[in-house]
C-alpha positions in Angstrom: 89.7 24.8 51.4 87.8 22.4 53.6 84.7 20.2 53.6 81.8 19.9 56.0 78.4 18.1 56.1 75.6 17.2 58.5 76.9 14.3 60.6 74.5 13.5 63.4 71.3 14.3 65.3 71.9 14.1 69.0 68.9 13.7 71.3 70.0 15.1 74.7 67.9 13.5 77.5 67.7 14.9 81.0 66.9 11.5 82.5 68.3 9.0 85.0 67.5 6.1 82.7 69.3 6.4 79.4 68.3 2.9 78.3 64.6 3.8 78.7 65.1 7.0 76.7 67.0 5.1 74.0 64.3 2.5 73.8 61.7 5.2 73.2 63.7 6.9 70.5 64.6 3.6 68.8 60.9 2.7 68.6 59.9 6.2 67.5 62.4 6.4 64.7 62.3 2.7 63.7 66.0 2.2 64.3 67.4 -0.5 66.7 69.8 0.4 69.5 73.3 -0.6 68.3 74.8 -2.2 71.4 78.0 -3.2 69.6 78.8 0.4 68.4 81.9 1.8 70.3 79.9 4.9 70.9 77.3 3.0 73.0 78.9 3.4 76.5 78.3 5.3 79.7 75.7 8.0 79.0 75.5 7.3 75.3 73.4 5.0 73.1 73.8 4.8 69.3 71.0 3.8 67.0 71.6 1.8 63.8 72.5 4.1 61.0 71.3 3.2 57.4 73.9 3.9 54.7 74.1 7.6 53.8 71.9 8.8 56.7 73.0 10.9 59.6 73.9 9.2 62.9 71.3 9.3 65.7 72.8 9.3 69.2 70.9 9.4 72.5 72.8 10.9 75.4 72.1 11.5 79.1 72.8 15.1 80.0 72.5 17.4 83.1 71.1 20.4 81.2 67.5 20.5 79.8 66.4 18.0 77.2 66.9 19.2 73.7 68.0 18.1 70.2 71.2 19.3 68.6 73.1 18.6 65.4 76.8 17.8 64.8 78.6 19.1 61.7 81.5 17.0 60.7 84.5 18.4 58.9 88.1 17.7 57.8 89.3 21.0 59.3 87.6 21.9 62.6 89.4 25.3 63.0 88.5 26.4 59.5 84.8 25.3 59.9 84.6 27.1 63.3 86.0 30.3 61.7 83.5 30.0 58.8 80.6 29.6 61.2 81.8 32.5 63.3 81.7 34.7 60.2 78.1 33.7 59.8 77.4 34.9 63.4 77.8 31.7 65.5 79.7 31.9 68.7 82.1 29.4 70.4 80.7 28.2 73.7 83.4 25.6 74.5 86.4 24.1 72.9 86.8 20.5 73.9 89.5 17.9 73.1 87.8 16.6 69.9 85.0 19.0 69.1 83.8 22.6 69.5 80.4 23.5 71.0 78.9 26.5 69.2 75.8 28.5 69.4 73.9 29.8 66.4 72.7 33.5 66.3 69.2 32.1 66.9 70.3 30.4 70.2 70.6 26.7 69.2 73.6 24.8 70.3 75.5 22.5 67.9 78.9 20.9 67.7 81.6 20.9 65.1 83.3 17.5 65.1 86.0 15.5 63.3 84.9 13.1 60.5 82.5 10.5 62.0 80.7 8.8 59.0 82.2 6.8 56.2 82.4 8.2 52.7 83.5 11.7 53.6 83.5 14.0 51.7 80.6 12.5 49.7 77.6 14.8 50.0 79.8 17.4 51.8 80.0 21.1 51.0 83.4 22.4 49.8 84.4 25.8 51.3 87.2 27.8 49.6 
């Protein structure tokens, strides 16, 4: 048995100026840039997260601009296996997360628990 839930919306920006990109998305979404968040560093900018809502992170990337989601779980190998049974494929296994691709082509990540209150609002998989 394990749990998983939607964790984050990541806005991948192919841009030399991550601060300009973060400012646009902060204004567009009505969330301030959280400069004190430990995730705001290097190519990453975190936006304020209201209680109970998914994280929004802006990141500078070298691939084309796109949006992807993160699924957080208390058991990464079990969640990856569950998603593979649904037809997803592993693209890359990194130190703290797994990049996957849905049968429809979208990339997404399976990550360790990121948000407080887990497993509140999470799905239980037996």
